[in-house]
MIMILUM-681844 format. One record per residue: y, z negated, x of N, C-alpha, C, O in turn. Coordinates in steps of 0.2 Angstrom, whole numbers, padded with zeros to 4 digits, always signed. Each point is the difference from the previous one (the first is absolute). Example, Ala and Ser with C-alpha at 12.3 -4.5 7.8 and 13.67 -1.06 7.14 Angstrom:
<recs>
-0028-0039+0066+0006+0000-0004+0006+0000+0004-0001-0003+0005;+0006+0007-0007+0006-0001+0004+0005-0003-0004+0006-0001+0003;
</recs>
This chain:
<recs>
+0436-0538+0436-0007+0001+0003-0004+0004-0005+0000-0001-0006;-0003+0006+0009-0005+0004-0003-0006+0001+0004+0000+0002+0005;-0006-0004-0008-0006+0001+0003-0004+0005-0004-0001+0000-0006;-0001+0006+0010-0004+0005-0003-0007+0000+0003-0001+0000+0006;-0004+0001-0011-0007-0001+0003-0004+0005-0004+0002+0001-0006;-0007+0001+0009-0005+0004-0004-0007-0004-0001-0005+0003-0002;+0006-0009+0004-0006-0004+0000-0004-0001+0007-0003-0005+0001;+0004+0010+0003-0003-0001+0007+0006+0000+0005-0001-0004+0005;+0006+0007-0006+0006+0000+0005+0006-0002-0004+0001+0001-0006;+0004-0004+0010+0007-0001-0003+0005+0000+0005+0000+0000+0006;+0006+0001-0009+0007+0000+0003+0004-0005-0003+0000+0000-0006;+0004-0004+0010+0005-0004-0003+0007+0002+0003+0001+0000+0006;+0003+0001-0011+0007+0002+0001+0004-0006-0001+0001-0002-0006;+0001-0002+0011+0003-0006-0001+0008+0000-0002+0002-0004-0003;+0001+0010+0005+0007+0000-0001+0004-0004+0005-0002-0002+0005;+0008+0000-0008+0005-0003+0005+0000-0008-0001+0005-0003+0000;-0011+0000+0000-0001-0007-0001+0001-0003+0007-0002+0003+0005;+0003-0010-0006+0001-0004+0007-0005-0005-0001-0004-0001-0005;+0004-0004+0010-0005-0005+0000-0001-0004-0006-0005-0002-0002;+0011-0001-0002-0001-0003-0006-0004+0003-0005-0004-0002-0004;+0006+0009+0003-0004+0004-0005-0007+0001+0002-0004+0001-0004;+0003+0000+0010-0007+0001+0003-0004-0006-0002-0006+0000-0002;+0009-0006+0003-0004-0006-0001-0002-0001-0008-0005-0002-0001;+0010+0004-0003-0001+0000-0007-0006+0005-0002-0004-0001-0004;+0004+0007+0007-0005+0005-0001-0007-0002+0002-0004+0001-0004;+0004-0004+0010-0007-0003+0002-0002-0005-0005-0006-0001-0001;+0010-0004-0001-0002-0005-0004-0002+0002-0007-0004-0003-0004;+0007+0009+0001-0001+0002-0006-0006+0005-0001-0003+0000-0006;+0002+0003+0011-0006+0005+0000-0006-0001+0004+0001-0001+0006;-0006+0001-0009-0007-0002+0003-0002+0006+0005-0003-0001+0005;+0004+0007-0007-0002+0006+0003+0006+0004+0003+0003+0004-0004;-0002-0004+0010+0006+0004+0003-0003+0005+0005+0004+0004+0003;-0010-0005-0001-0004+0004+0005+0002+0008-0001+0000+0002-0006;+0002+0001+0012+0002+0007-0001-0002+0003+0007+0001-0003+0005;-0003+0010-0005-0001+0004+0006+0007+0001+0004+0000+0001+0006;+0005+0001-0011+0006+0001+0003+0006-0004-0003+0000-0001-0006;+0004-0002+0010+0006-0004-0002+0006+0003+0002+0001+0002+0006;+0003+0000-0011+0007+0002+0001+0004-0006+0003+0001-0005-0005;+0000+0004+0011+0003-0006+0003+0006-0002-0004+0005+0004-0001;-0004-0010-0001+0005-0003-0004+0007+0001+0004+0000-0002+0006;+0005+0003-0010+0007+0000+0003+0001+0004+0006+0004-0002+0005;-0008+0007-0004+0001+0005+0006-0002-0003+0007+0002+0002+0005;-0006-0008-0006-0002-0003+0006+0006-0005+0003+0000-0001+0006;+0004-0002-0010+0005-0004+0002-0003-0007+0002-0006-0001-0002;+0009-0003+0006-0003-0006+0002+0000-0005-0005-0004-0005+0001;+0007+0006-0007+0000-0005-0006-0006+0002-0004-0001-0003-0006;-0004+0008+0008-0005+0002-0005-0007+0000+0005+0000-0002+0005;-0005+0004-0009-0007+0001+0004-0002-0007+0002-0002-0001+0006;+0002-0004-0010-0002-0007+0002-0008+0000+0001-0003+0004-0003;+0001-0008+0007-0007+0000+0002-0004-0001-0007-0005+0003+0000;+0007-0008-0005-0004+0000-0006-0001+0006-0004-0005+0002-0002;+0010+0002+0002+0000+0007-0003-0005+0004+0003-0004+0003-0002;+0005-0002+0009-0004+0004+0004-0007-0002-0001-0005+0005+0000;+0003-0011+0001-0007-0003-0001-0003+0001-0007-0006+0002+0000;+0010-0002-0005-0002+0001-0007-0002+0008-0001-0005+0002-0003;+0009+0002+0006-0001+0007-0001-0005+0003+0005-0004+0004-0002;+0004-0006+0008-0005+0002+0005+0000+0008+0000-0005+0003+0000;+0011+0000+0001-0001+0008+0000-0003+0003+0007+0001-0004+0005;-0003+0010-0006-0002+0003+0006+0006+0004+0003+0000+0000+0006;+0004+0002-0010+0007+0003+0002+0006-0003-0003-0001-0002-0006;+0006+0001+0010+0006-0003-0002+0005+0006+0001+0001+0002+0006;+0003+0000-0011+0004+0006+0000+0007-0003+0000+0002-0003-0005;+0002+0004+0010+0007-0002+0000+0005+0006-0002-0001+0005+0004;+0005-0005-0009+0005+0005-0001+0006-0002+0002+0003-0005-0002;-0001+0008+0008+0007-0002+0003+0003+0007+0003-0004+0004+0002;+0010-0004-0001+0003+0005+0003+0000+0000+0008-0001-0006+0002;+0001+0011+0001+0000+0001+0007+0006-0004+0003+0006+0001-0002;-0007-0006+0007+0005-0004+0003+0005-0003-0005+0006+0000+0001;-0009-0002-0007+0004-0003-0005+0004-0006+0002-0002-0004+0005;+0008+0002-0008+0004-0005+0003-0003-0007-0001+0003-0005+0003;-0008+0004-0007-0003-0006-0001-0006-0002+0005-0002-0005+0001;+0000+0011+0003-0005-0001+0005-0007-0001-0004-0005-0003+0003;+0004+0006-0009-0006-0001-0003-0005+0005+0003+0001+0006+0001;-0007-0008+0000-0003-0006-0002+0001-0005+0006+0001+0001+0006;+0000-0008-0008+0002-0005+0005-0006-0001+0004-0006+0000-0002;+0007-0002+0008-0005-0001+0005-0005-0006-0002-0006+0001+0001;+0008-0006-0004-0004-0005-0003-0005+0002-0005-0005-0002-0001;+0008+0007-0003-0004+0003-0006-0006+0004+0003-0005+0000-0002;+0007+0004+0007-0004+0004+0004-0006-0004+0003-0006+0002-0001;+0008-0007+0004-0005-0005+0003-0005-0003-0005-0005-0001+0001;+0008-0001-0007-0004-0003-0005-0006+0005-0002-0006-0002-0001;+0008+0008+0000-0005+0005-0002-0005+0001+0006-0006+0001-0001;+0008+0000+0007-0004+0001+0006-0005-0006+0001-0005+0001+0002;+0008-0007-0003-0005-0006+0001-0006+0001-0005-0005-0003+0002;+0006+0006-0007-0006+0001-0005-0003+0007+0000-0004+0001-0004;+0005+0002+0010-0003+0007+0001+0001+0005-0006-0004+0003-0002;+0010-0004-0001+0002+0005-0005+0004+0005+0003+0005-0001+0003;-0007+0008-0004+0004+0005+0002+0007+0001-0003+0000+0001-0006;+0005-0001+0010+0007+0001-0003+0002+0007+0001+0000+0002+0006;+0002+0001-0011+0002+0007+0000+0008+0000-0002+0001-0003-0006;+0003+0006+0009+0007+0000-0002+0003+0007-0001-0002+0005+0004;+0006-0004-0009+0002+0007-0001+0004+0003+0005+0000+0006+0001;+0004-0010+0003+0004+0004+0005-0005+0003+0005+0002+0006+0003;-0008-0008-0001-0004+0003+0004-0005+0004-0003-0003+0005+0003;+0001-0007-0009-0005+0004-0004+0002+0006-0004-0003+0005-0001;+0009-0006-0001+0003+0005-0005-0003-0002-0007-0002-0006-0001;+0000+0011-0003-0003-0001-0006-0007-0002+0001-0004+0003+0004;+0002-0009-0007-0007-0002+0001-0004+0001-0006+0002-0001-0005;-0008+0004+0006-0005+0001-0005-0006-0004+0000-0003-0001+0006;+0001-0002-0011-0006-0004-0001-0004+0002-0006+0003+0002-0005;-0009-0002+0005-0004+0002-0006-0006-0005-0001-0003-0002+0005;+0002+0000-0011-0006-0005-0001-0007+0003+0001-0005-0003+0001;+0005+0010+0000-0006+0003+0002-0002+0000+0007-0005+0001+0002;+0010-0003+0002+0000-0001+0007+0004-0006+0002+0005+0000+0004;-0007-0006-0006+0004-0006+0000+0001-0003+0008+0005-0004+0001;-0009+0007+0003+0001-0002+0007+0004+0004+0004+0001-0001+0006;+0003+0006-0009+0004+0005+0004+0007+0000-0003+0001-0001-0006;+0004+0002+0010+0007+0001-0002+0002+0005+0004-0001+0000+0006;+0004+0005-0009+0003+0006+0003+0007+0000+0001+0004-0002-0005;-0001+0004+0011+0007+0000+0001+0002+0007+0001-0002+0004+0004;+0006-0002-0009+0003+0007+0000+0003+0002+0006-0001+0006+0003;+0005-0011+0000+0004+0002+0006-0005+0002+0006+0002+0004+0004;-0008-0007-0004-0005+0002+0005-0005+0005-0002-0002+0004+0004;+0000-0003-0010-0005+0005-0002+0003+0007-0002-0003+0005+0000;+0010-0005-0001+0003+0006-0001+0005+0002+0005+0006+0003-0002;-0007-0005+0008+0005+0001+0005+0001+0008+0002-0005+0004-0001;+0011-0002+0002+0001+0007+0002+0000+0001+0007+0001-0005+0004;-0002+0010-0001-0001+0001+0007+0007-0002+0004-0001-0002+0005;+0006+0002-0008+0007-0002+0003+0000-0008+0000+0005-0002+0003;-0009-0001-0006+0000-0007+0000-0004-0003+0006+0000-0006+0001;-0004+0010+0002-0005-0002+0005+0004-0002+0006+0005+0003+0002;-0007-0009+0001+0003-0003+0006-0006+0001+0005-0005-0003-0001;+0006+0007+0006-0005+0001+0006-0002-0007+0002+0004-0004+0002;-0011+0003-0001-0003-0006+0002-0001-0005-0005-0003-0005+0001;+0006+0006-0007-0001-0005-0006-0007+0002-0003-0001+0005-0002;-0003-0011+0000-0006+0001-0004+0002+0003-0007+0005-0002-0002;-0010+0006-0001+0001+0002-0006-0003-0004-0005-0003+0002-0005;+0003-0009+0006-0003-0005-0005+0006-0004-0003+0005-0001+0003;-0007-0003-0008+0005-0004-0003+0001-0007+0004-0006-0003+0002;+0012+0001-0001+0001-0006+0004-0002-0006-0004+0000+0000-0006;-0001-0006+0009-0002-0006-0003+0006-0005+0003+0001+0000+0006;+0001-0004-0010+0005-0005+0002-0003-0006+0004-0005-0003-0002;+0009+0001+0007-0002-0005+0004+0004-0006-0002+0007+0000+0001;-0009-0006-0004+0003-0005-0002+0004-0004+0005+0005-0003-0001;-0008+0003+0007+0004-0004+0005+0006+0002+0003+0004-0003+0002;-0003+0010-0003+0006+0003+0003+0004+0004-0006+0005+0002+0001;-0008-0002-0007+0002+0004-0005+0001+0007+0002+0004+0004-0003;-0008-0001+0008+0000+0006+0002-0006+0004-0003-0003-0003-0004;+0002+0009+0006-0005+0004-0002-0005+0002+0005+0001+0001+0006;-0008-0002-0008-0005+0001+0005-0004+0006-0003+0000+0002-0006;-0002+0002+0011-0004+0006-0002-0008-0002+0001-0002-0003+0005;-0002+0005-0010-0007-0001+0000-0003+0003+0006-0006-0001+0001;
</recs>
């Protein structure tokens, strides 16, 4: 686990921890609050426990997972945990490279959407970043 802060904003890089390690982390550290959480264990169902999410209270949760990965990350129940807390979940298969800056902590930029080439355009598709729908694990357009 690595928590990076400038005193006003923070990022928590949780790594490949699962619920037992998350519980130890919550018990050991008084301050885990972060604006961005790198979702533990790629969003597997054995991670992202409610106590950890509640301790961190991120604005954004970033899932690093491969497109149509064989493990199905992020798991539907993990997506639901973040959605229940109104935490914006961003995943790399849909976002591509994600950029966040402490100078604009309320924004996250998705390279796949911000740097689209004309040949990536789908007629009738909005040119905005999609948001994940926890009830269907599908994507919604704003």
